[in-house]
N, C-alpha and C positions, 0 to 999 in steps of 0.2 A: 089604774088602767083597766080597761075592760076588753074582753075578747070579742071576736066577730059574732059569736053565738049570742052573747048577752045583748049586743046591739040589736040583733034581729028579733030578740024576744021582747023588745018594747022599751028600750032605754029612752026616756023622754029627752027633749031638746035641752032643757035646763041642766040635766045631769051630764049630757054630752059636753055642754059648754064648760062646766066645772072641771071635767076630766081634761079637756084640751087646755084650759088655763093652767092647770097643774103641770101638764106636760111641757108647756112653754116655760114656766117659771123655773123649772129645775132641769130642763133639757133631758128629762126622763132618765136620770141616773147615769149620764155619760161621765164616768169616773175615771178610774185608772186605765181604762182601755185606750185612752189617748196617749199611751206611752210613746215616746219618740222612737221612730224607726231609725235605721242606719243604712248607709250605702257602703258596700264593700269598696275596696280601693279601685277595682275595675268598674264600679258602678253597676254591677249585675244584680245586687240584692235590692229589691224595691222597699220603700218605707212600709213599716207596719201599718195595716189598715188600707193599703193601696187597693186591695180587692175585698174590702169589708166595710159595711156600714156599722156604726155604733148605734145600738137600739136600746129600748127600755129594759131588756133582759139579757143583754149580751151582744156579741158580734153577730152580724148577719152576713153570710158569704155572698159575694157577687160572682155571677157566672160570666165569663168572657166568651161572648158569642162569636165575635169576629175581630181578631186582633188587628188586622190590616185596616179595618174601618172604625176601630175604637168603639165597638158596640158591645154593650153589657146588658145583663138582665139580673134583677134582684127581686126576691119575694119577701115582703114585710109580713110577718105572721100575725100581728096584733096591732091594736091602736097604740099610738104614741109618736114620739119624735125620733127620727133616724137621720144621722149625719154621716156623710162620707168625708172623713178628715182630709184625705189627700186632695180633694177638690173643694171642700167647704160647701158642697151641695147638700141641702137638707130637705126633709119632707115631714110634715105633721099630718098623720093619717088617722082616720076614724075607724078603720076596719082593715082586715087583711087585704093586701093588694099586691099585684105584680107590676113592677116598673121597668120599662126598657129605656136605656139611655145610650145615646151615641153623641159623638163630638164632631162638629162641623167647622168650616173655615169661614170667617167673616168676608174674606176677599172674594168668595164665590157669589156674593150678593150685591149686584150693581144697584139695587133699590136704595142703598144708602146715599146715592148721589142724585136722586131724582128731584130733590127739593133744594134749589140753589139758595133760597133764603135761610135755610137751616144748615147747621153744621153738626154732624154726628160724630161722637167720639166713642170708640169701643171701650167698654169698661169692665169686661169680663168674658169668660168662655161662652161659646155658642153651643147650646145643647139641643138635641133632637130627642124629645121625651114623649112616650106614650104610656098609658096605664090601663090596667084591666083588673077589676071593673072600674068604670068611671064614677065620679061623684064621691069618692072617699078620701080625696086629698084636700085637707082643710087649708094647708099652706105649703108653698114651696119657697125655700130659701135659696136664692140664686147668688153665687159669689160675685163680688166686684173687687177691683184693684184700686179704688179711689181711697186716698188717705183721709180718714175721718177721725176726730173732728177737724175741720179745716174751714177757716173763715172765707177762703176763696171759693168754696163749693156751695151752691144753692141746691137744696134737696129737691126742688121742683125740676131740676135738670134730669133727674133719674127717670128713665123709662124702660119698661120691658118691651123689647121688640119681638113681635110674632111674625113669622114668615109663612103666609098662606096664599096659595094660588098665585105665586109670583108677585105678591104684594107684601109690603111691610106695614103692619098695624102696631101702633104704639099704645101702651097701657101704663098708667101711673101705678107704682107699687103702693101697697097699703102703708108700708113704713120702710125706712132705710136705716140700717145699723152698720157699725164697723164690720167690714168684710162681707156683708150680704144685704140684699134687698128682698123684701118679703111680699109675695103675691098671695092673696087670700082667695079660696075657692077657684083655683086657676083652671083655665082651659089649656090644653097641651098642643104643642106644635114645635117647630124649630124656633128656639127662643133664647134670648140672652139680654144683657143689660147694655144700654147705650146712654150716654149723656147727650141731651139735645140742647145745643147752644145756638144763639143767633150768630150768623157768620161774621158780623162786624165787631163782636165783643173782643175777640183776640185774647181770651183768658188763658193763663197757664195753669193747668189743673194738677194738683199734687197727687203722685202715684206711690203706693207702697212698692218698693223696688228692691232688687238684689243684684249683686255682682257675682258671677260665676267665673272661676279661674281653673282651667284645665291645663295640664302640662303633657308634653309629648317628648319622649327621650329618643335622641339619635346619638350615635357614637361621637360625632363632632359638634353637635349643637343641641341645645335645649330650646324647645319652642313652647310658648304659652298661647292659649286662646282665652281672651277676656270678653265675657258677655255682660251687657248691661240691659236688664230686662225687668218688666213688671213682675211682681211676686205672684206668679201663677204656677202652682206646683206641677200642672200638666205640661207647661212649657219647659220647666226645669227638667222634668222626667224625659221629655223628648230630646232635649239637648244632651243629657247624660247618655241616653241610648245611642244617639248619633256619634258622640265622642268615643264611646266604647268601641264602636265599629273600627275606629282608627287608633285604638289603643290609648286613647286619652284618659287621664286620671284627674278627677276633680279634687282640688285642694280645699281644705277648710280655711275660710277667710272671714274677715270682719264684715258685719252688716254695713249698709250705707248709713251715713251719719244722719241724714235728713231725707224725707220723701223727695223723690225726683219729680220732674215735670215732663209731660208729654210734649213732644216737639222741640224741647230744648236740646242743645248740643253740648256734649261733654268731651273733654280732651283727656286722652290717656297718656300718662307720662311715667318716667322712671329714670334710671341712671342714664348718663349721657351716651354710653356705648350700646344701649339697647336699640334694636331696629324695630319700630312699631308701624304697622300698616293695617288699616288706616289709623291715624292718630285721633280722629274725630268720630264719635258715636252719637247717634241721635236716638233718644228713647222713643220707641213706638211699640204697638201691640201687634204681634203676629201670632196667629193660631198655632197650636202645637205641631201640626203637620207641615207647616211652612218653613222654609229656610230662615234661620235666625242670623242676624248680622253680628259680627264680632271683630275684635282687633287681634291680629297675629303679632306676637312679641318674640323676637329672636334674641336669645341671651348668651350665645356662644356656649362655652363649656360650664359657665356659671360657677366660678370658684369662690365668689363672695355673695353675701346676702343681697337681695334686691327688694327695694321698696317700690310697690306699684301705687300710683295715685290717679284718681279721676277728679277733674276740675270742671266746674260749670263754666262754660265759655264766656258768658256775658258778664257775670259778677266776679269771676275769677275765684270762687270759693271752692274749697276742697269738700267733696261729698263722699269720698270713699278712699281708703288706703289700706294696704296690707303689707306685711313683711314675709318674704319667702326665703328660707335658708337652704343651702345645698343639702343639708342632712335630711330635710323633709322629703326631698326627691329621692334620696337613696333608699329610704325605708318605707315610703308611703304605700307603694304597690304591694309590698310583702307583708305589711303589718295588718293584723285584724283590727276591726273597728273598736274604739275604746268603749268600755262598758258605760252605760248611761248613768250619769250622776245628777241627782236632783239639785244638790248644792251647787255644782258647776253651772247647770242650766239656769238656775235662778240668779246667780251672780252675773253671768254673761248677759242676761237679758234684763238686768236691773233698770237700765235707762229706758228700755221700751215699756216695761211694766209701769214705771213711774209716770210716763206720759200717756199711756193708753188705757190703764185700768179705769173703769167707770164706778158705778155705785158699789160701795164696799160693805153695805149692810149685811148681806148674806155671808160674805167672807169673814167679817168680824164675829158674827154669830157662831160660825164654824170654829173659829179660833178659841172663842170663849167656851163653847161646848167641849172642846178637846183639851181645855185647861192650859192652853198656850197663853191666852190673855186673861187677865182679871177684868172685872167690870170697870175699874179705874183706868186700866190701860186701853180698853176699848173706847172709853170716853175721851181719853187723851188724843186718840187718832181723829175722832169725830169733831173735835173742837176747832180744827183748822178751817179757815174760810175757803180755801181753794182745793179742788180735787187733787191737783198735783202735790200739794203739801201733805194732804192726807195719805196719798200713795207713798210718798217718800218716807214719811214717818212709819207707816205700816211695815214697809220693806226693811228699814233699818232696825226696827224693834225685833222683827222676827229673825233677821240675820244674826243678831246678838244672842239669841236664845239657842242657836246651834242647829245642826243638821236635822234633828227630829222635828223641830218646829218648822223648818223650811219644807220638809216632806209633807206636813199637814197643810201648810199654805198651798203648796203645789197641787195637792189633790183637790183642795177647795176650789182653786182657780180653774182646774180642769172641768169641774162640774159646773161652776158658775159662769165661766166665760170660755166655752170650748172653742169658739172660733179664733179668739186671740191666741190661745195656747197651741192650737193646731198650726196657726201661722208661724208662731215663734219656733215651734219644733221643726217646721220645714226649713226655716232660715238657718237652723243650727246643724243641718245635715252636712 
């Protein structure tokens, strides 16, 4: 990596391209700093990295300018790649730069309805971004909530929406990756990701989703609030903060079994004596500042364990379930968060890693360099014809080698696939 001074002293274009390519390939040393954060029982402690970018030489603090307007400022001191884990927003910069970031609401922009022949689906947060000086941002990585890879999704549907002078301008991204779309040499404005669909298509788009379950204790009744939302950490944070105002406590629950779909209806069910209102939830995207829909579940004094389940209405398939025991409610608020365990994290996310890990070349090299794998074991993983078989074999082999091997794999994945690991960490809160 190079400093701003060395750039101004005449670094040529070819050298700059080499530097930026190296920055992208390894995400500039984003290593153990993507440790999972934790929420206290009352939801008051924010995840680690909530007010920090991860950069090439360590954490970079974010200044909160206006909390009510969700407005922030950050100064990147040198060239490299910077990632805000809690939002999955990333910047590849060629020199020192100050970036100002604010969050807006999609519902405030009627421009989305001006073209009746088109249907726009919100696919991520809406950012208001400005930079000083201009011209030093090589790439911006904007987060999206679409589940990839997915046969139902055409990459040509992805567009970056710019809002300028009360008009919406659509720009195709340079490339689309799981969790983000990349825009090269961007101009800045109010911007976010939309899917542009023909109105007549009627396609159900898969969304990375999560279920949040908060409980409220009353002397004669236990009440739960169940949210079914896209996996947007800013939305999750807003819900936690709103629930905390009314003494709600988030419980640790299982992730959704499969990606959910926008516009689909899901039925909340449980034991026969539960009072659930409403029983039907429809998955939609609402910006963090907007009220989020949820089901209220009244469970009386709850003397027995409860199984909650969410079922897709049309196909009658179970997409999420969790078990809540009375003992969890008795000690949840008073107990400190459990210390982070790499072994537990890797085993709990085995299924997600098996289906979502991509090219393993760099990870296998790391494992061989660390003497976790031999050359023969590395070749054993590579011989399988499908990516999922390779992933499954890798995970099983490392798990059998014990906690130290899992720690090395965990660190490698944090460096090689920071977006996926950040997403899984947020799901584990």
